[in-house]
All heavy atoms as atom14 arrays in JSON, in Angstrom:
{
  "sequence": "MKKFTLLSLAVFAMMSLTSCEAIGTIFKAGMWWAFFLIAAVIGLILWLFTRGKN",
  "atom14_mask": [
    [1, 1, 1, 1, 1, 1, 1, 1, 0, 0, 0, 0, 0, 0],
    [1, 1, 1, 1, 1, 1, 1, 1, 1, 0, 0, 0, 0, 0],
    [1, 1, 1, 1, 1, 1, 1, 1, 1, 0, 0, 0, 0, 0],
    [1, 1, 1, 1, 1, 1, 1, 1, 1, 1, 1, 0, 0, 0],
    [1, 1, 1, 1, 1, 1, 1, 0, 0, 0, 0, 0, 0, 0],
    [1, 1, 1, 1, 1, 1, 1, 1, 0, 0, 0, 0, 0, 0],
    [1, 1, 1, 1, 1, 1, 1, 1, 0, 0, 0, 0, 0, 0],
    [1, 1, 1, 1, 1, 1, 0, 0, 0, 0, 0, 0, 0, 0],
    [1, 1, 1, 1, 1, 1, 1, 1, 0, 0, 0, 0, 0, 0],
    [1, 1, 1, 1, 1, 0, 0, 0, 0, 0, 0, 0, 0, 0],
    [1, 1, 1, 1, 1, 1, 1, 0, 0, 0, 0, 0, 0, 0],
    [1, 1, 1, 1, 1, 1, 1, 1, 1, 1, 1, 0, 0, 0],
    [1, 1, 1, 1, 1, 0, 0, 0, 0, 0, 0, 0, 0, 0],
    [1, 1, 1, 1, 1, 1, 1, 1, 0, 0, 0, 0, 0, 0],
    [1, 1, 1, 1, 1, 1, 1, 1, 0, 0, 0, 0, 0, 0],
    [1, 1, 1, 1, 1, 1, 0, 0, 0, 0, 0, 0, 0, 0],
    [1, 1, 1, 1, 1, 1, 1, 1, 0, 0, 0, 0, 0, 0],
    [1, 1, 1, 1, 1, 1, 1, 0, 0, 0, 0, 0, 0, 0],
    [1, 1, 1, 1, 1, 1, 0, 0, 0, 0, 0, 0, 0, 0],
    [1, 1, 1, 1, 1, 1, 0, 0, 0, 0, 0, 0, 0, 0],
    [1, 1, 1, 1, 1, 1, 1, 1, 1, 0, 0, 0, 0, 0],
    [1, 1, 1, 1, 1, 0, 0, 0, 0, 0, 0, 0, 0, 0],
    [1, 1, 1, 1, 1, 1, 1, 1, 0, 0, 0, 0, 0, 0],
    [1, 1, 1, 1, 0, 0, 0, 0, 0, 0, 0, 0, 0, 0],
    [1, 1, 1, 1, 1, 1, 1, 0, 0, 0, 0, 0, 0, 0],
    [1, 1, 1, 1, 1, 1, 1, 1, 0, 0, 0, 0, 0, 0],
    [1, 1, 1, 1, 1, 1, 1, 1, 1, 1, 1, 0, 0, 0],
    [1, 1, 1, 1, 1, 1, 1, 1, 1, 0, 0, 0, 0, 0],
    [1, 1, 1, 1, 1, 0, 0, 0, 0, 0, 0, 0, 0, 0],
    [1, 1, 1, 1, 0, 0, 0, 0, 0, 0, 0, 0, 0, 0],
    [1, 1, 1, 1, 1, 1, 1, 1, 0, 0, 0, 0, 0, 0],
    [1, 1, 1, 1, 1, 1, 1, 1, 1, 1, 1, 1, 1, 1],
    [1, 1, 1, 1, 1, 1, 1, 1, 1, 1, 1, 1, 1, 1],
    [1, 1, 1, 1, 1, 0, 0, 0, 0, 0, 0, 0, 0, 0],
    [1, 1, 1, 1, 1, 1, 1, 1, 1, 1, 1, 0, 0, 0],
    [1, 1, 1, 1, 1, 1, 1, 1, 1, 1, 1, 0, 0, 0],
    [1, 1, 1, 1, 1, 1, 1, 1, 0, 0, 0, 0, 0, 0],
    [1, 1, 1, 1, 1, 1, 1, 1, 0, 0, 0, 0, 0, 0],
    [1, 1, 1, 1, 1, 0, 0, 0, 0, 0, 0, 0, 0, 0],
    [1, 1, 1, 1, 1, 0, 0, 0, 0, 0, 0, 0, 0, 0],
    [1, 1, 1, 1, 1, 1, 1, 0, 0, 0, 0, 0, 0, 0],
    [1, 1, 1, 1, 1, 1, 1, 1, 0, 0, 0, 0, 0, 0],
    [1, 1, 1, 1, 0, 0, 0, 0, 0, 0, 0, 0, 0, 0],
    [1, 1, 1, 1, 1, 1, 1, 1, 0, 0, 0, 0, 0, 0],
    [1, 1, 1, 1, 1, 1, 1, 1, 0, 0, 0, 0, 0, 0],
    [1, 1, 1, 1, 1, 1, 1, 1, 0, 0, 0, 0, 0, 0],
    [1, 1, 1, 1, 1, 1, 1, 1, 1, 1, 1, 1, 1, 1],
    [1, 1, 1, 1, 1, 1, 1, 1, 0, 0, 0, 0, 0, 0],
    [1, 1, 1, 1, 1, 1, 1, 1, 1, 1, 1, 0, 0, 0],
    [1, 1, 1, 1, 1, 1, 1, 0, 0, 0, 0, 0, 0, 0],
    [1, 1, 1, 1, 1, 1, 1, 1, 1, 1, 1, 0, 0, 0],
    [1, 1, 1, 1, 0, 0, 0, 0, 0, 0, 0, 0, 0, 0],
    [1, 1, 1, 1, 1, 1, 1, 1, 1, 0, 0, 0, 0, 0],
    [1, 1, 1, 1, 1, 1, 1, 1, 0, 0, 0, 0, 0, 0]
  ],
  "atom14_positions": [
    [[55.94, 75.81, 89.29], [57.18, 76.04, 90.01], [58.33, 75.3, 89.36], [59.41, 75.82, 89.25], [56.97, 75.61, 91.47], [58.14, 75.93, 92.34], [58.26, 77.72, 92.53], [59.65, 77.83, 93.57], [0.0, 0.0, 0.0], [0.0, 0.0, 0.0], [0.0, 0.0, 0.0], [0.0, 0.0, 0.0], [0.0, 0.0, 0.0], [0.0, 0.0, 0.0]],
    [[58.08, 74.06, 88.93], [59.13, 73.26, 88.31], [59.6, 73.9, 87.01], [60.78, 73.9, 86.7], [58.61, 71.85, 88.06], [59.66, 70.86, 87.72], [59.06, 69.48, 87.64], [60.14, 68.45, 87.63], [59.6, 67.1, 87.58], [0.0, 0.0, 0.0], [0.0, 0.0, 0.0], [0.0, 0.0, 0.0], [0.0, 0.0, 0.0], [0.0, 0.0, 0.0]],
    [[58.65, 74.44, 86.23], [59.0, 75.08, 84.97], [59.88, 76.3, 85.22], [60.83, 76.54, 84.5], [57.73, 75.48, 84.22], [57.98, 75.95, 82.82], [56.69, 76.37, 82.15], [56.17, 75.24, 81.32], [55.02, 75.63, 80.5], [0.0, 0.0, 0.0], [0.0, 0.0, 0.0], [0.0, 0.0, 0.0], [0.0, 0.0, 0.0], [0.0, 0.0, 0.0]],
    [[59.6, 77.05, 86.28], [60.41, 78.22, 86.6], [61.82, 77.82, 86.97], [62.78, 78.46, 86.56], [59.77, 79.01, 87.75], [60.61, 80.17, 88.2], [60.72, 81.3, 87.41], [61.31, 80.12, 89.39], [61.51, 82.36, 87.81], [62.09, 81.18, 89.8], [62.19, 82.3, 89.01], [0.0, 0.0, 0.0], [0.0, 0.0, 0.0], [0.0, 0.0, 0.0]],
    [[61.99, 76.75, 87.72], [63.31, 76.28, 88.12], [64.11, 75.86, 86.9], [65.29, 76.2, 86.77], [63.2, 75.11, 89.11], [62.41, 75.52, 90.21], [64.55, 74.67, 89.59], [0.0, 0.0, 0.0], [0.0, 0.0, 0.0], [0.0, 0.0, 0.0], [0.0, 0.0, 0.0], [0.0, 0.0, 0.0], [0.0, 0.0, 0.0], [0.0, 0.0, 0.0]],
    [[63.48, 75.12, 85.99], [64.17, 74.68, 84.77], [64.56, 75.88, 83.91], [65.67, 75.94, 83.39], [63.26, 73.73, 83.98], [63.85, 73.13, 82.71], [65.09, 72.31, 83.05], [62.83, 72.27, 82.01], [0.0, 0.0, 0.0], [0.0, 0.0, 0.0], [0.0, 0.0, 0.0], [0.0, 0.0, 0.0], [0.0, 0.0, 0.0], [0.0, 0.0, 0.0]],
    [[63.67, 76.85, 83.82], [63.95, 78.05, 83.04], [65.09, 78.84, 83.66], [65.99, 79.3, 82.95], [62.69, 78.92, 82.94], [62.84, 80.22, 82.16], [63.15, 79.92, 80.71], [61.57, 81.04, 82.28], [0.0, 0.0, 0.0], [0.0, 0.0, 0.0], [0.0, 0.0, 0.0], [0.0, 0.0, 0.0], [0.0, 0.0, 0.0], [0.0, 0.0, 0.0]],
    [[65.1, 78.97, 84.97], [66.17, 79.72, 85.62], [67.51, 79.02, 85.46], [68.54, 79.67, 85.28], [65.84, 79.96, 87.09], [65.76, 78.74, 87.78], [0.0, 0.0, 0.0], [0.0, 0.0, 0.0], [0.0, 0.0, 0.0], [0.0, 0.0, 0.0], [0.0, 0.0, 0.0], [0.0, 0.0, 0.0], [0.0, 0.0, 0.0], [0.0, 0.0, 0.0]],
    [[67.52, 77.68, 85.5], [68.78, 76.95, 85.28], [69.26, 77.12, 83.85], [70.47, 77.27, 83.6], [68.58, 75.47, 85.58], [68.49, 75.1, 87.06], [68.14, 73.63, 87.21], [69.77, 75.41, 87.77], [0.0, 0.0, 0.0], [0.0, 0.0, 0.0], [0.0, 0.0, 0.0], [0.0, 0.0, 0.0], [0.0, 0.0, 0.0], [0.0, 0.0, 0.0]],
    [[68.34, 77.12, 82.9], [68.71, 77.31, 81.5], [69.28, 78.71, 81.28], [70.29, 78.87, 80.58], [67.51, 77.07, 80.6], [0.0, 0.0, 0.0], [0.0, 0.0, 0.0], [0.0, 0.0, 0.0], [0.0, 0.0, 0.0], [0.0, 0.0, 0.0], [0.0, 0.0, 0.0], [0.0, 0.0, 0.0], [0.0, 0.0, 0.0], [0.0, 0.0, 0.0]],
    [[68.67, 79.7, 81.87], [69.16, 81.08, 81.73], [70.53, 81.2, 82.38], [71.44, 81.82, 81.82], [68.16, 82.08, 82.34], [68.77, 83.47, 82.45], [66.89, 82.13, 81.52], [0.0, 0.0, 0.0], [0.0, 0.0, 0.0], [0.0, 0.0, 0.0], [0.0, 0.0, 0.0], [0.0, 0.0, 0.0], [0.0, 0.0, 0.0], [0.0, 0.0, 0.0]],
    [[70.72, 80.61, 83.54], [72.02, 80.65, 84.21], [73.09, 79.98, 83.36], [74.21, 80.49, 83.23], [71.94, 79.97, 85.58], [73.26, 79.9, 86.28], [73.82, 81.03, 86.83], [73.95, 78.7, 86.37], [75.05, 80.98, 87.46], [75.18, 78.63, 87.0], [75.73, 79.78, 87.55], [0.0, 0.0, 0.0], [0.0, 0.0, 0.0], [0.0, 0.0, 0.0]],
    [[72.76, 78.84, 82.75], [73.72, 78.14, 81.9], [74.08, 78.98, 80.68], [75.25, 79.04, 80.27], [73.16, 76.8, 81.46], [0.0, 0.0, 0.0], [0.0, 0.0, 0.0], [0.0, 0.0, 0.0], [0.0, 0.0, 0.0], [0.0, 0.0, 0.0], [0.0, 0.0, 0.0], [0.0, 0.0, 0.0], [0.0, 0.0, 0.0], [0.0, 0.0, 0.0]],
    [[73.08, 79.66, 80.11], [73.36, 80.5, 78.94], [74.23, 81.69, 79.29], [75.06, 82.11, 78.49], [72.05, 80.99, 78.33], [71.33, 79.94, 77.53], [69.94, 80.67, 76.7], [68.63, 79.62, 77.27], [0.0, 0.0, 0.0], [0.0, 0.0, 0.0], [0.0, 0.0, 0.0], [0.0, 0.0, 0.0], [0.0, 0.0, 0.0], [0.0, 0.0, 0.0]],
    [[74.04, 82.24, 80.48], [74.82, 83.41, 80.88], [76.25, 83.03, 81.27], [77.17, 83.8, 81.07], [74.13, 84.11, 82.05], [72.77, 84.65, 81.7], [72.81, 85.88, 80.43], [73.03, 87.32, 81.43], [0.0, 0.0, 0.0], [0.0, 0.0, 0.0], [0.0, 0.0, 0.0], [0.0, 0.0, 0.0], [0.0, 0.0, 0.0], [0.0, 0.0, 0.0]],
    [[76.44, 81.84, 81.83], [77.76, 81.47, 82.33], [78.63, 80.8, 81.27], [79.86, 80.81, 81.4], [77.62, 80.54, 83.54], [77.01, 79.33, 83.15], [0.0, 0.0, 0.0], [0.0, 0.0, 0.0], [0.0, 0.0, 0.0], [0.0, 0.0, 0.0], [0.0, 0.0, 0.0], [0.0, 0.0, 0.0], [0.0, 0.0, 0.0], [0.0, 0.0, 0.0]],
    [[78.03, 80.23, 80.25], [78.8, 79.56, 79.21], [78.79, 80.4, 77.94], [77.84, 81.11, 77.67], [78.2, 78.19, 78.9], [78.14, 77.17, 80.03], [77.34, 75.97, 79.58], [79.53, 76.77, 80.44], [0.0, 0.0, 0.0], [0.0, 0.0, 0.0], [0.0, 0.0, 0.0], [0.0, 0.0, 0.0], [0.0, 0.0, 0.0], [0.0, 0.0, 0.0]],
    [[79.85, 80.27, 77.17], [79.81, 80.9, 75.84], [78.91, 80.05, 74.95], [78.56, 78.92, 75.29], [81.22, 80.98, 75.24], [81.7, 79.66, 75.03], [82.16, 81.76, 76.13], [0.0, 0.0, 0.0], [0.0, 0.0, 0.0], [0.0, 0.0, 0.0], [0.0, 0.0, 0.0], [0.0, 0.0, 0.0], [0.0, 0.0, 0.0], [0.0, 0.0, 0.0]],
    [[78.56, 80.57, 73.82], [77.61, 79.87, 72.95], [78.16, 78.51, 72.5], [77.43, 77.53, 72.46], [77.24, 80.72, 71.76], [78.39, 81.02, 70.99], [0.0, 0.0, 0.0], [0.0, 0.0, 0.0], [0.0, 0.0, 0.0], [0.0, 0.0, 0.0], [0.0, 0.0, 0.0], [0.0, 0.0, 0.0], [0.0, 0.0, 0.0], [0.0, 0.0, 0.0]],
    [[79.42, 78.44, 72.16], [80.0, 77.16, 71.71], [80.02, 76.14, 72.85], [79.74, 74.96, 72.63], [81.41, 77.38, 71.18], [81.45, 78.31, 69.65], [0.0, 0.0, 0.0], [0.0, 0.0, 0.0], [0.0, 0.0, 0.0], [0.0, 0.0, 0.0], [0.0, 0.0, 0.0], [0.0, 0.0, 0.0], [0.0, 0.0, 0.0], [0.0, 0.0, 0.0]],
    [[80.36, 76.6, 74.04], [80.38, 75.68, 75.18], [78.97, 75.19, 75.49], [78.78, 74.01, 75.81], [80.96, 76.37, 76.41], [82.46, 76.61, 76.32], [82.94, 77.32, 77.56], [83.06, 76.65, 78.61], [83.19, 78.53, 77.47], [0.0, 0.0, 0.0], [0.0, 0.0, 0.0], [0.0, 0.0, 0.0], [0.0, 0.0, 0.0], [0.0, 0.0, 0.0]],
    [[78.0, 76.08, 75.42], [76.62, 75.69, 75.71], [76.13, 74.66, 74.7], [75.53, 73.66, 75.08], [75.72, 76.93, 75.69], [0.0, 0.0, 0.0], [0.0, 0.0, 0.0], [0.0, 0.0, 0.0], [0.0, 0.0, 0.0], [0.0, 0.0, 0.0], [0.0, 0.0, 0.0], [0.0, 0.0, 0.0], [0.0, 0.0, 0.0], [0.0, 0.0, 0.0]],
    [[76.4, 74.88, 73.43], [75.97, 73.93, 72.39], [76.67, 72.6, 72.6], [76.05, 71.54, 72.48], [76.29, 74.5, 70.99], [75.58, 75.81, 70.79], [75.97, 73.5, 69.91], [74.34, 75.82, 70.0], [0.0, 0.0, 0.0], [0.0, 0.0, 0.0], [0.0, 0.0, 0.0], [0.0, 0.0, 0.0], [0.0, 0.0, 0.0], [0.0, 0.0, 0.0]],
    [[77.96, 72.63, 72.91], [78.7, 71.39, 73.15], [78.14, 70.62, 74.32], [78.02, 69.39, 74.27], [0.0, 0.0, 0.0], [0.0, 0.0, 0.0], [0.0, 0.0, 0.0], [0.0, 0.0, 0.0], [0.0, 0.0, 0.0], [0.0, 0.0, 0.0], [0.0, 0.0, 0.0], [0.0, 0.0, 0.0], [0.0, 0.0, 0.0], [0.0, 0.0, 0.0]],
    [[77.78, 71.32, 75.39], [77.2, 70.67, 76.56], [75.86, 70.04, 76.23], [75.57, 68.91, 76.65], [77.03, 71.69, 77.7], [78.31, 72.28, 77.97], [76.51, 71.03, 78.96], [0.0, 0.0, 0.0], [0.0, 0.0, 0.0], [0.0, 0.0, 0.0], [0.0, 0.0, 0.0], [0.0, 0.0, 0.0], [0.0, 0.0, 0.0], [0.0, 0.0, 0.0]],
    [[75.04, 70.74, 75.47], [73.73, 70.22, 75.08], [73.89, 68.95, 74.25], [73.2, 67.96, 74.46], [72.92, 71.29, 74.34], [72.52, 72.4, 75.3], [71.7, 70.68, 73.67], [71.96, 73.62, 74.63], [0.0, 0.0, 0.0], [0.0, 0.0, 0.0], [0.0, 0.0, 0.0], [0.0, 0.0, 0.0], [0.0, 0.0, 0.0], [0.0, 0.0, 0.0]],
    [[74.83, 68.97, 73.29], [75.02, 67.79, 72.45], [75.6, 66.61, 73.23], [75.24, 65.47, 72.97], [75.89, 68.11, 71.24], [75.13, 68.76, 70.13], [75.42, 70.05, 69.73], [74.11, 68.09, 69.48], [74.71, 70.65, 68.72], [73.4, 68.68, 68.47], [73.69, 69.97, 68.08], [0.0, 0.0, 0.0], [0.0, 0.0, 0.0], [0.0, 0.0, 0.0]],
    [[76.48, 66.88, 74.19], [77.01, 65.8, 75.02], [75.89, 65.16, 75.83], [75.81, 63.93, 75.92], [78.1, 66.31, 75.95], [79.42, 66.53, 75.29], [80.44, 67.02, 76.29], [81.72, 67.42, 75.6], [82.69, 67.98, 76.54], [0.0, 0.0, 0.0], [0.0, 0.0, 0.0], [0.0, 0.0, 0.0], [0.0, 0.0, 0.0], [0.0, 0.0, 0.0]],
    [[75.04, 65.97, 76.42], [73.92, 65.43, 77.2], [72.98, 64.65, 76.28], [72.5, 63.58, 76.65], [73.16, 66.57, 77.88], [0.0, 0.0, 0.0], [0.0, 0.0, 0.0], [0.0, 0.0, 0.0], [0.0, 0.0, 0.0], [0.0, 0.0, 0.0], [0.0, 0.0, 0.0], [0.0, 0.0, 0.0], [0.0, 0.0, 0.0], [0.0, 0.0, 0.0]],
    [[72.73, 65.16, 75.09], [71.87, 64.46, 74.14], [72.45, 63.13, 73.72], [71.72, 62.14, 73.57], [0.0, 0.0, 0.0], [0.0, 0.0, 0.0], [0.0, 0.0, 0.0], [0.0, 0.0, 0.0], [0.0, 0.0, 0.0], [0.0, 0.0, 0.0], [0.0, 0.0, 0.0], [0.0, 0.0, 0.0], [0.0, 0.0, 0.0], [0.0, 0.0, 0.0]],
    [[73.76, 63.1, 73.54], [74.41, 61.86, 73.13], [74.25, 60.79, 74.22], [73.92, 59.65, 73.93], [75.9, 62.11, 72.87], [76.67, 60.89, 72.47], [78.43, 61.17, 72.28], [78.92, 61.51, 73.96], [0.0, 0.0, 0.0], [0.0, 0.0, 0.0], [0.0, 0.0, 0.0], [0.0, 0.0, 0.0], [0.0, 0.0, 0.0], [0.0, 0.0, 0.0]],
    [[74.47, 61.17, 75.49], [74.35, 60.19, 76.58], [72.91, 59.74, 76.75], [72.66, 58.56, 77.03], [74.91, 60.74, 77.88], [76.41, 60.8, 77.83], [77.19, 61.89, 77.79], [77.29, 59.67, 77.75], [78.51, 61.53, 77.71], [78.61, 60.18, 77.68], [77.11, 58.28, 77.72], [79.72, 59.35, 77.6], [78.22, 57.46, 77.64], [79.5, 57.99, 77.58]],
    [[71.94, 60.64, 76.57], [70.54, 60.24, 76.64], [70.21, 59.27, 75.52], [69.46, 58.32, 75.71], [69.6, 61.45, 76.58], [69.3, 61.97, 77.94], [69.76, 63.12, 78.49], [68.48, 61.36, 78.94], [69.28, 63.24, 79.77], [68.5, 62.19, 80.07], [67.75, 60.16, 78.98], [67.81, 61.87, 81.23], [67.05, 59.86, 80.15], [67.09, 60.7, 81.24]],
    [[70.76, 59.52, 74.34], [70.52, 58.62, 73.21], [71.07, 57.22, 73.51], [70.39, 56.22, 73.25], [71.13, 59.18, 71.93], [0.0, 0.0, 0.0], [0.0, 0.0, 0.0], [0.0, 0.0, 0.0], [0.0, 0.0, 0.0], [0.0, 0.0, 0.0], [0.0, 0.0, 0.0], [0.0, 0.0, 0.0], [0.0, 0.0, 0.0], [0.0, 0.0, 0.0]],
    [[72.29, 57.14, 74.04], [72.85, 55.83, 74.4], [71.98, 55.13, 75.43], [71.71, 53.94, 75.32], [74.27, 55.99, 74.97], [75.31, 56.29, 73.93], [76.42, 57.05, 74.27], [75.2, 55.83, 72.63], [77.4, 57.33, 73.33], [76.17, 56.11, 71.69], [77.27, 56.86, 72.04], [0.0, 0.0, 0.0], [0.0, 0.0, 0.0], [0.0, 0.0, 0.0]],
    [[71.53, 55.87, 76.42], [70.68, 55.29, 77.47], [69.37, 54.79, 76.89], [68.94, 53.67, 77.18], [70.43, 56.33, 78.56], [69.46, 55.86, 79.6], [69.83, 54.93, 80.54], [68.16, 56.35, 79.61], [68.93, 54.48, 81.5], [67.25, 55.91, 80.56], [67.64, 54.97, 81.51], [0.0, 0.0, 0.0], [0.0, 0.0, 0.0], [0.0, 0.0, 0.0]],
    [[68.73, 55.59, 76.05], [67.44, 55.19, 75.48], [67.58, 54.0, 74.53], [66.73, 53.11, 74.53], [66.79, 56.37, 74.76], [66.29, 57.49, 75.68], [65.77, 58.65, 74.86], [65.22, 56.98, 76.63], [0.0, 0.0, 0.0], [0.0, 0.0, 0.0], [0.0, 0.0, 0.0], [0.0, 0.0, 0.0], [0.0, 0.0, 0.0], [0.0, 0.0, 0.0]],
    [[68.63, 53.97, 73.74], [68.85, 52.84, 72.84], [69.06, 51.56, 73.64], [68.48, 50.51, 73.33], [70.05, 53.12, 71.9], [69.66, 54.2, 70.89], [70.5, 51.85, 71.19], [70.83, 54.74, 70.09], [0.0, 0.0, 0.0], [0.0, 0.0, 0.0], [0.0, 0.0, 0.0], [0.0, 0.0, 0.0], [0.0, 0.0, 0.0], [0.0, 0.0, 0.0]],
    [[69.87, 51.63, 74.7], [70.09, 50.45, 75.54], [68.79, 50.01, 76.2], [68.51, 48.8, 76.3], [71.16, 50.76, 76.59], [0.0, 0.0, 0.0], [0.0, 0.0, 0.0], [0.0, 0.0, 0.0], [0.0, 0.0, 0.0], [0.0, 0.0, 0.0], [0.0, 0.0, 0.0], [0.0, 0.0, 0.0], [0.0, 0.0, 0.0], [0.0, 0.0, 0.0]],
    [[67.98, 50.96, 76.64], [66.71, 50.61, 77.28], [65.75, 49.95, 76.29], [65.09, 48.96, 76.63], [66.07, 51.87, 77.88], [0.0, 0.0, 0.0], [0.0, 0.0, 0.0], [0.0, 0.0, 0.0], [0.0, 0.0, 0.0], [0.0, 0.0, 0.0], [0.0, 0.0, 0.0], [0.0, 0.0, 0.0], [0.0, 0.0, 0.0], [0.0, 0.0, 0.0]],
    [[65.69, 50.45, 75.07], [64.8, 49.86, 74.06], [65.26, 48.46, 73.68], [64.46, 47.53, 73.58], [64.71, 50.77, 72.82], [64.04, 50.07, 71.66], [63.97, 52.05, 73.16], [0.0, 0.0, 0.0], [0.0, 0.0, 0.0], [0.0, 0.0, 0.0], [0.0, 0.0, 0.0], [0.0, 0.0, 0.0], [0.0, 0.0, 0.0], [0.0, 0.0, 0.0]],
    [[66.57, 48.28, 73.51], [67.09, 46.95, 73.18], [66.81, 45.98, 74.33], [66.39, 44.84, 74.11], [68.6, 47.01, 72.85], [68.79, 47.73, 71.52], [69.22, 45.63, 72.82], [70.24, 48.03, 71.18], [0.0, 0.0, 0.0], [0.0, 0.0, 0.0], [0.0, 0.0, 0.0], [0.0, 0.0, 0.0], [0.0, 0.0, 0.0], [0.0, 0.0, 0.0]],
    [[67.02, 46.44, 75.57], [66.71, 45.59, 76.72], [65.24, 45.23, 76.8], [64.89, 44.09, 77.09], [0.0, 0.0, 0.0], [0.0, 0.0, 0.0], [0.0, 0.0, 0.0], [0.0, 0.0, 0.0], [0.0, 0.0, 0.0], [0.0, 0.0, 0.0], [0.0, 0.0, 0.0], [0.0, 0.0, 0.0], [0.0, 0.0, 0.0], [0.0, 0.0, 0.0]],
    [[64.37, 46.18, 76.51], [62.93, 45.92, 76.52], [62.54, 44.9, 75.44], [61.77, 43.98, 75.7], [62.15, 47.22, 76.31], [60.63, 47.09, 76.28], [60.11, 46.65, 77.64], [60.01, 48.42, 75.86], [0.0, 0.0, 0.0], [0.0, 0.0, 0.0], [0.0, 0.0, 0.0], [0.0, 0.0, 0.0], [0.0, 0.0, 0.0], [0.0, 0.0, 0.0]],
    [[63.1, 45.04, 74.25], [62.81, 44.11, 73.16], [63.3, 42.7, 73.52], [62.57, 41.72, 73.34], [63.43, 44.6, 71.84], [62.69, 45.85, 71.36], [63.4, 43.51, 70.78], [63.35, 46.55, 70.19], [0.0, 0.0, 0.0], [0.0, 0.0, 0.0], [0.0, 0.0, 0.0], [0.0, 0.0, 0.0], [0.0, 0.0, 0.0], [0.0, 0.0, 0.0]],
    [[64.51, 42.6, 74.05], [65.03, 41.28, 74.45], [64.17, 40.68, 75.56], [63.89, 39.48, 75.54], [66.48, 41.41, 74.91], [67.49, 41.68, 73.81], [68.87, 41.93, 74.42], [67.55, 40.52, 72.84], [0.0, 0.0, 0.0], [0.0, 0.0, 0.0], [0.0, 0.0, 0.0], [0.0, 0.0, 0.0], [0.0, 0.0, 0.0], [0.0, 0.0, 0.0]],
    [[63.76, 41.49, 76.51], [62.91, 40.99, 77.6], [61.58, 40.49, 77.06], [61.09, 39.44, 77.48], [62.7, 42.11, 78.61], [61.81, 41.7, 79.74], [62.1, 40.85, 80.75], [60.46, 42.13, 79.95], [61.03, 40.73, 81.59], [60.0, 41.52, 81.13], [59.61, 43.0, 79.29], [58.73, 41.72, 81.62], [58.35, 43.21, 79.79], [57.91, 42.57, 80.93]],
    [[61.0, 41.21, 76.1], [59.72, 40.78, 75.54], [59.87, 39.48, 74.75], [58.99, 38.61, 74.81], [59.15, 41.88, 74.63], [58.58, 43.11, 75.35], [58.21, 44.17, 74.35], [57.39, 42.72, 76.21], [0.0, 0.0, 0.0], [0.0, 0.0, 0.0], [0.0, 0.0, 0.0], [0.0, 0.0, 0.0], [0.0, 0.0, 0.0], [0.0, 0.0, 0.0]],
    [[60.98, 39.33, 74.0], [61.18, 38.09, 73.25], [61.4, 36.9, 74.18], [60.87, 35.82, 73.95], [62.35, 38.22, 72.29], [62.01, 38.89, 70.99], [62.77, 39.95, 70.53], [60.93, 38.47, 70.23], [62.44, 40.58, 69.34], [60.61, 39.09, 69.04], [61.37, 40.15, 68.6], [0.0, 0.0, 0.0], [0.0, 0.0, 0.0], [0.0, 0.0, 0.0]],
    [[62.19, 37.07, 75.23], [62.43, 35.95, 76.14], [61.19, 35.64, 76.96], [60.96, 34.49, 77.32], [63.61, 36.25, 77.09], [63.33, 37.45, 77.82], [64.9, 36.41, 76.31], [0.0, 0.0, 0.0], [0.0, 0.0, 0.0], [0.0, 0.0, 0.0], [0.0, 0.0, 0.0], [0.0, 0.0, 0.0], [0.0, 0.0, 0.0], [0.0, 0.0, 0.0]],
    [[60.38, 36.61, 77.24], [59.13, 36.39, 77.97], [58.11, 35.65, 77.11], [57.35, 34.83, 77.61], [58.56, 37.74, 78.41], [57.39, 37.63, 79.29], [57.0, 38.99, 79.83], [55.79, 38.83, 80.62], [54.72, 39.57, 80.52], [54.71, 40.58, 79.68], [53.68, 39.35, 81.28], [0.0, 0.0, 0.0], [0.0, 0.0, 0.0], [0.0, 0.0, 0.0]],
    [[58.12, 35.92, 75.81], [57.16, 35.28, 74.92], [57.45, 33.83, 74.67], [56.56, 33.05, 74.34], [0.0, 0.0, 0.0], [0.0, 0.0, 0.0], [0.0, 0.0, 0.0], [0.0, 0.0, 0.0], [0.0, 0.0, 0.0], [0.0, 0.0, 0.0], [0.0, 0.0, 0.0], [0.0, 0.0, 0.0], [0.0, 0.0, 0.0], [0.0, 0.0, 0.0]],
    [[58.69, 33.38, 74.83], [59.05, 31.99, 74.58], [58.63, 31.07, 75.72], [58.51, 29.87, 75.54], [60.55, 31.86, 74.35], [60.97, 32.47, 73.03], [62.45, 32.26, 72.78], [62.84, 32.85, 71.44], [64.24, 32.67, 71.14], [0.0, 0.0, 0.0], [0.0, 0.0, 0.0], [0.0, 0.0, 0.0], [0.0, 0.0, 0.0], [0.0, 0.0, 0.0]],
    [[58.43, 31.61, 76.9], [58.06, 30.78, 78.06], [56.65, 30.36, 78.0], [55.68, 30.68, 77.82], [58.34, 31.51, 79.37], [59.83, 31.62, 79.6], [60.6, 30.84, 79.08], [60.23, 32.6, 80.37], [0.0, 0.0, 0.0], [0.0, 0.0, 0.0], [0.0, 0.0, 0.0], [0.0, 0.0, 0.0], [0.0, 0.0, 0.0], [0.0, 0.0, 0.0]]
  ]
}
């Protein structure tokens, strides 16, 4: 059921946006996910280093 919902949202986005807008939206979302993941990895590394010193 979840896969169908994701597929239907993707199809709706493709139909409502032009190709350039859709690609731009995908890259913007990817950029924010990359920032979030980089910050999470750096935070995890710092947490592990400070935990190891105790």
